[in-house]
C-alpha angles and dihedrals in degrees: 000000000000137000093260091058092047091053089048093049091054098037095106094049091046088056087056088051090052091053091051090046090054087050090059087061091056112126141142086237097089096208093065097062089041090058089045093053090049092051097045095044087056089072125215132185096264090223095165096051089046092056090051092050093046092049090047089055091046088055094042097246114148101162124128093250090075092073092040094054090042087058091046091052091049091047090055090048091048092050089053091051091051090054093042093054091053092048092047094042089231115178097192140030121189088353095303131102112273117245094248091053087060104036102020134250098281096054093045096047090051091046088054089051090050091050093051093048096042092048090052091045090057090047092051089053089064089065098222109138095191092054091048090052089050093051094043092051091047095051092045093052092045090057092046089051093052092050092048090049091051090049090053097047110132092002110135089186094067109133127231089245091054090048091053090048088056098048092042088058095037098053112349101066098055096047087046090051091049092054094044094049090057089055092047093049090053093045094237122177119276089250094057092041091055091045090057091045090055092043090054094046095050092044091050092049090050091049092053093042091052090047091052090050092048089055087076099041110030129083120238092256089063101048104017091241133085124259114278096010092141090055091049090053092048095248109150108209136177099283091055093041090053092045093052090054095056108032127097120265091255092050091047090056089048093052092047091053091050091049092052092050100048098114099055125146086228104085091188090059090050092050092048090052092050092047091052091050090050090051091053091046088057094045094052100031090239094157093049093047091049090050089053089058091050090049093052091051091050090051089052090049093051091051090058088070093061089096090067124076119257108271141136092264092056090046090052092053090050090052091050090050086057092048092088089065096044100067120106117284 
């Protein structure tokens, strides 16, 4: 079993999720469904819905609400991406123009707000208090994480704990919510519900950690963004945090200067700064050490599934936990 086969096995149900996701964009204000069609036609792996569906199968839940809540989870994720692209000033996503570059910041921010509120409205209609609490907590923490990340832009003194707070909120909480909701829908024990919550959180953290590492080692065709984009945007991620802990004082001063000059008009200066950072990564094995941290978190995530009996659904979740490490480097 591999991730490609798992995606293929769930492809039909993920199409149903996409239809329900498009339905969450339904509005008499014509711009909202236009933005929705643009976003959905751009594709995406639908990682978060897939985790919900896999956990639902692990727990034996086959009801229709699995695809509805999978769409709600993806709607919340999509709303966060709409806002992120505005905040970052991103011109493209997955090789296509971002929504705000077509319709403008005001329309897209308000569309993101509509998507958040409409997704939560549909969730409320299902009258499950525990699920609502899960989604409300996730959206609150996601917003807190974005604000913390903005506050730490260009800050070489960001701590490892602060970094993990950011990526937990940025990616961990929503995957965690997806896994937990599957357990709630199937009325699993508190013990199993919490195990899936922790599995989702740790898997999400590992996904974001691996993505941050790949930013320094993958070509644009692999990730849809250019090499070193996080550095250019002033986002201090694990490879840099590790590097700053082990370099000499002179090299630390050099790195700090590069970080503070990563939005220069002079593209040559920016490229030179990135190349110097890459040299130091190689000298101190910063990429390899960061990958070890990601690997340890994935191992912890996989161990959370020990409470469930051995079955193909559990195996599939373990494969998906590994998926973060399988992308091109």
